[in-house]
C-alpha positions in Angstrom: -43.8 9.6 82.1 -42.9 6.4 81.5 -39.7 4.6 81.1 -38.5 4.1 77.6 -39.6 1.5 75.5 -43.2 2.0 77.6 -46.4 3.6 77.0 -46.7 6.9 78.5 -49.6 8.3 79.8 -48.4 11.6 79.5 -44.9 12.8 78.2 -44.3 16.7 77.7 -42.7 17.9 74.7 -41.2 21.3 74.9 -40.9 24.0 72.3 -39.7 27.3 72.8 -40.9 30.2 70.3 -38.6 31.4 67.6 -35.7 33.0 69.2 -36.2 36.7 68.3 -32.2 37.0 68.1 -31.3 33.6 65.6 -35.0 32.9 64.2 -34.9 29.5 65.2 -37.6 27.3 66.8 -35.9 25.1 69.9 -37.7 21.5 70.6 -37.0 19.7 73.8 -37.6 16.0 73.5 -37.8 15.4 77.3 -37.7 12.3 78.7 -37.9 9.6 81.9 -35.5 9.9 84.4 -34.6 6.4 84.5 -32.9 4.7 81.4 -32.2 8.0 79.7 -28.9 7.3 79.0 -26.4 4.2 79.0 -24.8 3.3 81.7 -21.9 5.4 83.2 -23.5 8.6 80.4 -25.0 11.5 81.4 -26.2 14.5 79.6 -23.7 17.4 79.8 -26.8 19.8 80.0 -29.7 18.9 81.8 -33.0 19.9 79.9 -34.4 21.8 82.6 -31.0 24.4 82.2 -31.4 24.4 78.6 -35.0 25.8 79.1 -33.7 28.5 81.9 -30.9 29.4 79.2 -33.9 30.3 76.8 -35.7 32.0 79.7 -36.2 35.1 77.1 -38.2 32.8 74.8 -42.1 31.9 74.8 -42.4 27.9 75.6 -44.6 25.7 75.0 -45.8 22.2 75.5 -47.6 19.6 74.0 -48.9 16.8 76.1 -49.6 12.8 74.2 -50.0 9.5 75.0 -47.2 8.1 72.8 -43.3 9.1 72.1 -44.2 10.5 68.4 -45.3 13.4 68.7 -47.2 13.7 65.3 -48.8 10.5 65.8 -51.8 11.6 67.6 -54.6 13.2 66.0 -56.6 16.5 67.7 -53.3 17.2 70.1 -52.9 21.1 71.5 -50.0 23.1 72.4 -50.1 25.0 75.1 -48.3 27.8 77.0 -46.0 26.2 79.5 -45.1 29.7 81.1 -49.3 30.7 81.0 -51.7 27.6 81.9 -54.5 30.1 81.6 -53.2 31.1 77.8 -55.7 29.8 75.0 -54.4 26.7 73.7 -53.6 26.1 70.1 -53.8 22.9 67.4 -50.8 21.3 66.9 -50.7 22.0 63.2 -51.9 25.5 63.2 -48.8 26.1 65.8 -46.4 24.9 63.5 -48.0 26.4 60.3 -47.8 30.2 62.2 -44.3 29.9 63.0 -43.5 28.7 59.1 -45.8 31.9 58.2 -43.4 33.9 60.6 -40.6 33.3 58.7 -39.4 30.7 61.3 -36.9 28.2 58.9 -34.7 26.5 61.2 -35.5 24.3 64.2 -33.1 23.1 66.9 -34.0 19.6 68.6 -32.6 18.3 71.6 -33.4 15.5 74.2 -33.5 12.0 74.3 -33.6 9.3 73.1 -32.1 10.3 69.8 -33.8 7.0 68.6 -37.1 7.4 69.8 -39.0 10.6 70.7 -36.1 12.7 68.6 -35.9 11.3 65.9 -39.7 11.4 65.5 -39.7 15.4 66.3 -37.0 15.8 63.5 -39.1 13.3 61.0 -42.6 15.3 61.6 -40.3 18.8 61.4 -38.8 17.9 58.4 -42.0 16.9 56.8 -43.3 20.4 57.6 -40.5 21.9 55.6 -38.0 22.8 58.7 -34.4 22.7 58.7 -33.3 21.1 61.7 -30.1 21.4 63.9 -29.3 18.8 66.9 -26.4 19.6 69.1 -24.8 16.5 69.7 -23.7 17.0 73.1 -27.3 17.7 74.3 -29.0 14.7 72.6 -28.5 10.5 73.4 -30.0 7.8 72.2 -30.6 4.5 73.4 -29.6 1.8 70.6 -28.6 4.9 68.2 -27.2 7.9 69.3 -27.8 10.9 67.0 -25.2 11.1 64.5 -26.1 7.4 63.2 -30.1 7.9 63.4 -29.5 11.2 60.9 -27.1 9.3 58.9 -29.6 6.3 58.8 -32.8 7.6 58.3 -32.4 11.6 57.2 -29.5 11.2 54.7 -29.7 14.0 52.1 -32.5 16.0 53.9 -32.4 19.1 55.7 -30.9 17.7 59.0 -27.7 18.7 60.6 -25.9 17.3 63.9 -23.5 19.9 65.3 -20.7 19.8 67.9 -19.0 22.3 70.1 -15.8 22.5 69.9 
């Protein structure tokens, strides 16, 4: 992994398969341990804890060389729980989810104005509706409400907040 605003050698974006109860995809955009939140801020729930809460759902990962998970051609999605399982081309993975009726995606992580933003952009372009829990997403320069208001107004993207 690399600090934000630097080119990464390997970044993992973890995606859990669709939730059998809620029929939604969960995309977790993980980031470097340093610089992930502004001074004094912290994520309410760590990424690892979110994945543990989703333990009954298969988890998938993509290794990439840049923050934007859609920018590189020829990337593969791999089973994060079973590294020996067959890899799936990224576009085929998301097309298969659509074909199985998955329409809703929850995206969480850091940074809202970089990796999360690009994940949302690609998912919307592929026809998914996106939900972003505000408490589980942090930005560097812009927080998720500003990102969605500026970049995704009128599109199938909504920010939610736990009361």
